[in-house]
C-alpha positions in Angstrom: 64.0 -12.1 -40.1 63.6 -8.4 -40.5 66.9 -6.6 -39.8 65.1 -3.7 -38.1 63.3 -6.2 -35.8 66.6 -8.0 -35.0 68.2 -4.6 -34.2 65.3 -3.7 -31.9 65.6 -7.0 -30.1 69.3 -6.4 -29.4 68.5 -2.8 -28.2 65.9 -4.2 -25.8 68.2 -7.0 -24.7 70.9 -4.5 -24.0 73.7 -5.9 -26.2 74.4 -7.6 -29.5 73.5 -11.3 -29.8 77.0 -12.3 -30.8 77.4 -15.8 -29.2 75.2 -18.7 -28.4 75.2 -17.9 -24.6 73.5 -14.6 -25.6 70.8 -16.6 -27.3 70.0 -18.5 -24.1 69.9 -15.3 -22.2 67.5 -13.8 -24.8 65.3 -16.8 -24.5 65.0 -16.3 -20.7 64.4 -12.6 -21.1 61.6 -13.1 -23.6 59.9 -15.5 -21.2 60.3 -13.0 -18.4 59.0 -10.1 -20.4 56.2 -11.7 -22.4 55.3 -15.0 -20.5 55.8 -16.8 -23.8 58.3 -19.4 -24.8 60.4 -19.3 -28.0 62.6 -22.3 -28.7 66.4 -22.1 -28.4 66.9 -23.3 -32.0 64.3 -20.9 -33.3 66.3 -18.0 -31.8 69.6 -19.5 -33.1 68.2 -19.5 -36.6 66.9 -16.0 -36.2 70.4 -14.7 -35.3 72.4 -16.7 -37.8 73.8 -19.5 -35.6 71.8 -22.1 -37.7 70.7 -22.1 -41.3 68.0 -19.5 -41.6 64.4 -20.3 -42.5 61.5 -17.9 -42.7 60.2 -17.1 -39.2 56.7 -18.2 -38.4 54.0 -15.6 -37.7 53.8 -16.7 -34.1 57.6 -16.2 -33.7 57.4 -12.7 -35.2 54.4 -11.9 -33.0 56.3 -12.9 -29.8 59.4 -11.0 -30.8 57.4 -7.9 -31.6 55.7 -8.2 -28.2 59.1 -8.4 -26.6 60.3 -5.1 -28.1 57.0 -3.3 -27.1 54.6 -3.7 -30.0 51.2 -5.4 -29.8 51.8 -7.2 -33.1 54.3 -7.7 -35.9 52.0 -5.7 -38.2 52.1 -2.9 -35.7 55.9 -3.1 -35.6 56.1 -2.9 -39.4 53.7 0.0 -39.6 55.5 2.0 -36.9 58.8 1.3 -38.6 57.5 2.4 -42.0 56.0 5.6 -40.5 59.3 6.5 -38.9 61.3 5.8 -42.1 58.7 7.7 -44.2 59.0 10.8 -42.0 62.8 10.8 -42.2 62.9 10.1 -45.9 60.3 12.9 -46.6 62.5 15.5 -44.8 65.5 14.2 -46.8 63.6 14.5 -50.1 62.5 18.1 -49.3 66.2 19.0 -48.5 67.3 17.7 -51.9 64.5 19.5 -53.7 65.4 22.8 -52.0 68.9 22.7 -53.5 69.6 25.5 -56.0 71.7 23.5 -58.3 70.7 20.0 -59.4 72.5 18.7 -62.5 72.0 15.7 -64.8 73.2 13.3 -62.0 71.5 15.1 -59.2 68.3 13.1 -59.2 70.0 9.9 -58.6 69.2 10.4 -54.9 65.7 9.1 -55.7 67.2 5.7 -56.2 67.7 5.3 -52.5 63.9 5.0 -52.1 63.5 2.4 -54.8 62.7 -0.5 -52.3 60.2 1.6 -50.3 56.5 1.2 -50.9 56.2 5.0 -51.1 58.7 5.3 -54.0 56.0 6.2 -56.6 54.7 8.9 -54.3 58.1 10.5 -53.9 58.8 10.5 -57.7 55.3 11.8 -58.4 55.8 14.6 -55.9 59.1 15.6 -57.6 57.5 15.6 -61.1 54.5 17.6 -60.0 56.6 20.1 -58.1 58.8 20.7 -61.2 55.8 21.0 -63.5 54.1 23.5 -61.2 57.4 25.6 -61.1 57.8 25.2 -64.9 61.3 23.9 -64.4 61.6 22.1 -67.7 65.4 21.8 -67.5 65.2 19.9 -64.2 62.4 17.7 -65.5 64.6 16.8 -68.4 67.5 15.9 -66.0 65.0 13.7 -64.0 63.9 11.7 -67.0 67.4 11.3 -68.2 68.1 9.2 -65.1 66.7 6.1 -66.6 67.7 3.9 -63.7 65.0 5.7 -61.6 62.3 4.3 -63.9 63.7 0.9 -64.8 62.8 -2.5 -63.5 60.0 -1.7 -61.1 57.0 -3.8 -60.0 54.2 -3.5 -62.4 52.2 -1.1 -60.2 54.9 1.5 -59.7 55.1 3.0 -63.2 51.4 3.1 -63.9 50.9 5.0 -60.6 53.5 7.5 -61.5 51.9 7.8 -65.0 48.5 8.4 -63.4 49.9 11.2 -61.3 51.6 12.7 -64.3 48.4 12.6 -66.3 46.6 14.7 -63.6 49.5 17.2 -63.6 49.2 17.6 -67.3 45.5 17.5 -68.0 44.8 21.1 -67.1 48.0 22.7 -68.3 47.6 25.6 -70.8 48.7 24.8 -74.4 51.9 26.9 -74.1 53.1 24.7 -71.2 52.2 21.5 -73.1 54.5 22.8 -75.9 57.3 23.0 -73.2 56.4 19.5 -72.0 56.7 18.2 -75.5 60.5 19.0 -75.4 60.8 16.1 -72.9 59.6 13.6 -75.5 63.2 13.1 -76.6 63.7 11.1 -73.3 62.6 7.5 -73.6 61.6 7.4 -69.9 59.3 10.3 -70.4 57.6 8.8 -73.4 57.1 5.5 -71.6 55.4 7.2 -68.7 53.5 10.0 -70.4 52.3 8.0 -73.4 52.7 4.3 -73.2 51.6 3.7 -69.6 48.4 5.7 -69.8 46.5 5.4 -73.1 44.2 8.4 -73.0 41.0 8.7 -75.1 39.4 11.5 -73.0 42.3 13.8 -74.0 42.8 12.4 -77.5 41.7 15.8 -78.9 43.6 17.5 -76.2 47.0 17.4 -74.5 47.5 13.6 -74.9 46.8 13.6 -78.7 49.2 16.6 -79.1 51.9 14.7 -77.2 51.5 11.6 -79.3 51.8 13.6 -82.5 54.8 15.5 -81.2 56.5 12.2 -80.3 56.7 10.9 -83.9 60.1 12.5 -84.5 61.6 10.8 -81.5 60.4 7.2 -81.9 63.1 4.6 -81.5 61.6 1.1 -81.2 59.2 -1.0 -83.3 56.7 -1.0 -80.4 56.8 2.8 -80.2 56.1 3.1 -83.9 53.3 0.6 -83.7 51.7 2.3 -80.7 51.8 5.7 -82.3 50.4 4.7 -85.7 47.6 2.6 -84.2 46.6 5.3 -81.7 46.5 8.1 -84.2 44.6 5.9 -86.6 42.0 5.1 -84.0 41.6 8.8 -83.1 41.1 9.6 -86.8 38.5 6.9 -87.0 36.6 8.3 -84.0 36.9 11.8 -85.5 35.7 10.4 -88.9 38.8 11.8 -90.6 40.6 10.1 -93.5 43.3 7.7 -92.4 45.2 4.7 -93.7 47.4 2.0 -92.2 49.8 0.0 -94.2 49.8 -3.2 -92.1 52.6 -4.6 -94.2 54.8 -1.7 -93.3 54.5 -1.9 -89.5 56.0 -4.6 -87.4 54.7 -6.5 -84.4 57.8 -7.3 -82.3 58.3 -10.8 -81.0 57.8 -9.7 -77.4 55.0 -7.3 -78.2 52.9 -6.5 -75.1 49.5 -8.2 -75.1 47.6 -4.9 -75.0 49.5 -3.5 -77.9 49.1 -6.7 -79.9 45.3 -6.6 -79.2 45.2 -3.0 -80.4 47.0 -4.1 -83.6 44.4 -6.8 -84.2 41.5 -4.5 -83.3 42.5 -1.9 -85.9 42.7 -4.6 -88.5 39.0 -5.2 -87.8 38.4 -1.5 -88.4 40.6 -1.1 -91.5 39.9 -4.4 -93.3 36.2 -5.1 -92.9 36.2 -7.6 -95.8 38.8 -9.8 -94.0 37.0 -9.9 -90.6 36.6 -13.7 -90.7 40.3 -14.1 -91.2 41.2 -11.6 -88.5 38.7 -13.2 -86.1 40.5 -16.6 -86.6 43.8 -14.8 -86.0 42.5 -13.2 -82.8 41.4 -16.6 -81.4 44.7 -18.1 -82.4 46.6 -15.5 -80.5 44.3 -15.7 -77.5 45.0 -19.4 -77.1 48.7 -18.7 -76.7 48.5 -15.5 -74.6 48.6 -15.9 -70.8 46.7 -12.7 -70.0 43.5 -12.8 -72.0 42.2 -9.7 -70.2 45.0 -7.5 -71.6 44.8 -9.0 -75.1 41.1 -8.1 -75.3 41.5 -4.7 -73.6 41.1 -2.9 -76.9 39.5 -5.6 -79.0 36.3 -5.5 -77.0 35.8 -1.7 -77.2 36.4 -1.8 -80.9 33.8 -4.6 -81.3 31.4 -2.3 -79.4 32.2 0.5 -81.8 31.6 -1.9 -84.8 28.5 -3.2 -83.1 29.7 -6.8 -83.6 27.7 -8.2 -80.7 27.9 -11.8 -82.0 31.7 -11.7 -81.9 31.6 -10.3 -78.4 29.3 -13.2 -77.4 31.8 -15.7 -78.8 34.6 -14.2 -76.8 32.6 -14.3 -73.5 31.6 -17.9 -74.2 35.2 -18.9 -74.4 36.9 -16.6 -71.8 34.2 -15.4 -69.4 36.2 -16.2 -66.2 39.3 -14.5 -67.6 37.5 -11.3 -68.6 35.1 -10.7 -65.7 37.4 -9.9 -62.8 40.8 -8.3 -62.5 44.2 -9.3 -61.1 45.8 -5.9 -60.7 44.5 -2.4 -59.7 45.2 -1.0 -63.1 43.0 -3.6 -64.7 39.8 -2.2 -63.2 38.9 -0.2 -66.3 39.4 -3.3 -68.5 36.8 -5.1 -66.4 34.4 -2.2 -66.7 34.6 -2.3 -70.5 34.0 -6.0 -70.4 31.0 -5.7 -68.1 29.4 -3.1 -70.5 30.0 -5.4 -73.4 28.4 -8.3 -71.5 25.3 -6.0 -70.8 25.1 -5.3 -74.6 25.3 -9.1 -75.3 22.5 -9.7 -72.8 20.4 -6.9 -74.4 20.9 -8.4 -77.8 19.6 -11.8 -76.4 16.7 -10.2 -74.5 18.2 -11.2 -71.1 17.4 -8.0 -69.2 17.2 -9.7 -65.8 20.9 -10.8 -66.2 21.9 -7.1 -66.3 20.7 -6.1 -62.9 23.8 -7.2 -61.1 26.1 -6.0 -63.9 24.8 -2.4 -63.6 25.6 -2.5 -59.9 29.3 -2.4 -60.8 28.9 1.2 -61.8 28.1 4.4 -59.9 27.2 6.8 -62.8 27.8 9.8 -60.5 31.4 8.9 -59.9 34.5 8.3 -62.0 34.6 4.8 -63.5 38.3 4.8 -63.9 40.8 6.3 -66.4 39.2 7.5 -69.7 36.1 8.3 -67.7 34.1 10.2 -70.4 35.0 7.8 -73.2 34.0 4.9 -70.9 30.7 6.5 -69.9 29.7 6.8 -73.6 29.5 3.0 -73.8 27.8 2.9 -70.5 25.1 5.3 -71.7 24.5 3.3 -74.8 23.9 0.2 -72.8 21.8 2.1 -70.3 19.7 3.7 -73.1 18.7 0.4 -74.6 18.2 -1.3 -71.3 15.7 1.4 -70.3 14.1 1.3 -73.7 13.6 -2.5 -73.5 12.4 -2.1 -69.9 9.9 0.5 -71.1 11.3 3.2 -68.7 10.6 6.1 -71.0 11.3 8.7 -68.3 15.1 8.1 -68.4 15.5 8.5 -72.1 15.9 12.3 -72.1 18.4 12.3 -69.3 20.5 9.6 -70.9 20.4 11.4 -74.3 21.4 14.7 -72.7 24.3 13.2 -70.9 25.4 11.4 -74.1 25.3 14.6 -76.1 27.3 16.5 -73.4 30.1 13.9 -73.3 30.3 13.6 -77.1 30.6 17.4 -77.3 33.5 17.4 -74.7 35.3 14.5 -76.4 34.8 15.9 -79.9 34.4 12.5 -81.4 32.0 12.9 -84.3 31.7 9.1 -84.6 29.2 9.1 -81.6 26.2 10.5 -83.4 22.6 10.5 -81.9 21.8 7.8 -84.5 24.6 5.6 -83.2 23.0 5.8 -79.7 19.4 5.3 -80.8 19.9 2.6 -83.5 22.8 0.7 -81.9 21.2 -2.7 -82.4 20.0 -2.2 -86.0 21.9 -4.3 -88.5 24.2 -2.4 -90.8 
């Protein structure tokens, strides 16, 4: 049972529940206060006189009523709010200190088990960036224990917050930020947790290039070479990857493994059949299909390999349409656009009606919003063309040209938009 609830019960009862006679007294008091009965053994288990088991929702509800709350959820919410307020004041007191050394940020570890941990860390990072306090930022990221071993949602949320702190910084400040790349924790959060294509020709691309001198692991080298090659591909610059010289680690993350396979499709067009067999072989063994195909499907859209996309959907539709975690929303959106393109290729326009409803083109789709909308506009353009809705063509073309200009990817020509389904 929740320790805070147990403490609140003892406060309400007027003394600690230290012997079994106290349990009987508590049982009677609960009946008197709430008109509800809790079993003697249920209370003995709750206070450690019998082997503990998880309390039922009904038991927690009655005990919460006893200490003055209308429900257990209400008790938890009030408790969280109280702790949040106290912890926030404590955080501000620490941040106000004039001298914080290398070990000074270890105070953040006391919030690790709180559901607002990522908010506190993000606040500290943003405050230091706003103040231009690069020395303290370096101290923060040197405290690796702050960023290690968290639930999968914590680091991506901190990374998202960091992205929005960096995206509008002037170039001189980005150069200062680059000095933090020597810290593995900073590289993990600023680069590897948020793969940015909207800023590939902006701050993010600059950081990735600046990171090359600091790389330590096989995965970091693989990530950097693949990302920079993909950006060169989109910029139509010369590039070359020696796939024999880069290694895929045994425990390579599914997303990074998928990016490795997708760039093989780009760089080795004559071996596509072999690479395709390899992709399906890996997919059979990978637990999270959605993550493996996260970059494969967008690359197939770039290569206009609609038949391959259709094969993937025929095999893994259920795994690819839908998401398990909040940070998978963007993956699902790419997959839906790819499915729209497959339907267009097969003349199944009616099947796209519901798929388009997943998007509100006036709002942000998710991360990499501009890059994402390029694909959406290609799908929209050809859906409207096949539906004979000529009135929308100019608006779609205009929006496409605007986004291409902002992204600075020369790959996305007007011809690519208009002739997407023509065989090359």
